[in-house]
N, C-alpha and C positions, 0 to 999 in steps of 0.2 A: 524915308525911314521914319518910323514912329517910335516913341519912347514908351517902354513897358516897365511895370513893376511886378515882380513875382513875390507874393506873400507866402511865407511858411507859417501856417496856422497851428497853434498849440492844440494837440488832439484832445486834451482834457478840458481846457477852458474855452477853446474856440477863438481866443484872442491872437493877435499877430505876435509871433515869436521873433521873427526877423524878416528881412526882405532883400531881394537882389534886383538891380536895375540893369536894363539892357535896351538896345535898339534892334528893331527888326523891320523888314520891308512891309510885312502884313501880319494879320492875326494868325494865319495858318502857320507861318514860319515861327512866330513867337510861341504858339502853342507847342510846336515841335521842340523848341528849345526848353520850354518849361517842363515837358515830359522827361527830359534828361535828369531832372532833379527829384523824380518820384522816389519816395522813401517812407520814413515813419511819420512824416507830417503831411496833412492835407495841404494843398496848394491853391492859391487864387491868383489868377493872372489878370492884371488891370492895364488898360491903356487910358491914361489920364483919369477921368471920372467914370469910365465905362468898364464894367466887369466883363471880361472876355470869356473866361473859362474857369471852372473849378475842377480840380483833379483830386480824387480821394487818395488817402494814404495807401501804400502798398500793403496787401494782406500779409500778415506774418504767417510763416509756415507753422502748421500745427504738428507738434511732435507726439507721436503715439508710442506708448511704451511697448517694447518688444515682448511678444508672448512666447514663452518657451514651452 
């Protein structure tokens, strides 16, 4: 098992807002766990000093006004 950190990046400043720590057997499974946290923050997955993956924030749905 390897130790991973998932960083939640502030979408405005690009700085780390918070992080979560977990263990996973490999990068593939760690990336799958990270994807469960996709939301309004971009994510960066790291294994020690190695950046494994960056996941962009989920796109916000665009609301169109209804036309009568």
